[in-house]
N, C-alpha and C positions, 0 to 999 in steps of 0.2 A: 605486405603485414598487415593486419588488422590493427586500428587504435583502440585501446580500452575505453570503455566508458562507463562512467560509476551512475547508477540508476537507484533513485528512491522510489519504493512502491508504498502506496498509502491506502488503508483500509479506513474508511472516517466511521466513524461511530460517536455517540454525545458521552458515552460512558466509557467507551475505551478508542481510542483512535490508534490501530496498530502503523508501526512504519518499518518497513525493512531495507536497509540498502546493502546492493551487490554491485561487483563489477563483471563487466562483459567484455570479452576479448575474443572476436569470433564466436564459436561454439565454448569456449569454455567460461564458464561462471565461478565467481569467488564470493564467498560471504564476507562482508566488511561489518555491518552492526545491525540491530534490530531491537525495538522496544514498544513501548505504547504511551501514549499523552491520555493521563486518566483524570479529568476535572473532577472537581468535588461533587458528589452526586446530588447532594441536597442545594446546589448552587443554581440559581436561575439560568436561563437557555443562555441569555447574552453574558453572562460571566463563563459557562462552559465553552461558548464558542470563542471568547477571548482567550481563555486557557488553551484550547486545543491551537488557535494561532500563535501563542507564543510559544507554547512547547514544539511546535514543528519549524517555528523559525529558527530556534535553538538547534535544532537537528540538522538542518539544512546549512546553517552556519559552520556548525561542528564539523561535519562530514562532506561538504561541498560536492553533492550528485552533482551531475550534469543534464539528466534528464529526469522526469516524474513521470509516473503512471498510478492512475486513481481508480478505484473499483467503482461500477455505475452503480447508483442506488436501485434496489429491486422496490418492488410496489410493496407495501405491507398491505395488509387486510384495513388496518386502520389509516386513515389519510391524514390525521395531525401527526401520526408516528412517523408517515412517511416524508412528510413536510419539515419535522425537526430534523431528520436523518439528513435532508436534502441540504439544510443548514449548513450541517457539520461536513458535508461533502462540497459546498463551496467555499469553505475555509480551507478543506484540502487541498482544493486547485489553486484558490487564491495565493496561499503563501509561496508555494514553488513559482507561481507564474510572476510573483513581486519580487523573486530574488532572479528572474529572468530567464528561466527554465520553460522549455517545452513540456506541455503537460499533455499524456494521452489517457484517453479513457477505456476502459476494457469493462463489457458486461461479466457477471460472475461465471456463467457457464463459460465463456472463452476463457477465462482464466484456469478454471478447474481443467477443460479440452487442453490446454497448452501444458499445463502441470502434469495433470493425471493420465490425459488420453480421453476422457469420457466427462462429458459437460454436466452429469449429474453426479459427480463424485461426492462423497461425505468428508466429513472434515478429517477424520482420521485418516483416509487415504493422501488428502492433501498433506496433512502432517508428514505422512511417511514419506511422500516424494519430495516434497521439500528438504526433509533429510537426507535424501538420496541423492539429489543435485546439488545439495551446500553441505556435505558431511559436518563441516565445522561449525554449522548455524547451531545457536544456543537459542530457543525461543520457550517462554515459560506460557502462553497463553495462544488459540486459536488466532487472535486479533494479529498478533507477529507473525504466525506462519502463513495467514492469509494476504499479509502486508508482503512478505518474501515471495510468494506465489504471484503476486500483482507486478513485483520488479521481474521475475522471471519470466513472465508471460510477454512484458515487455520487450525484454531483452530476444525473445523468440519472435517476436513481431515487428521491432522496430524499424528494419529496412522495408517494410512493405507498407505501400499506401501513402 
């Protein structure tokens, strides 16, 4: 009999850091919660990073996941934007690590392939498949759907490697 594991998926961003929590037991997935940490857009970078840190810390304390998964940063055309997104991703990895969780990383194409079956899926396809895989999931934004997709990807890949 397989043991259930609670997973948090995190989609890092400076405007919206999406998070989604699922439980995985064997091949069965259950929706627990999702949301987004949304720092004040006019705040400076350090304050936005602090808000992401605090928001994720509260989510992890409230929902007690056992494992975490974070999407890898894709390269933007603008190196400054990529570096700033990398800082948000660093916070998204730090918070679960500080809580004692193992943090897995997945490339965007791996997340899409795991959830939709194709590595170049559109946002609408991801939202639709997350809803199919987690019928009780309620998400308002792509960031939340993406975070749930990252958690699903981890549930499918956690026994490998």
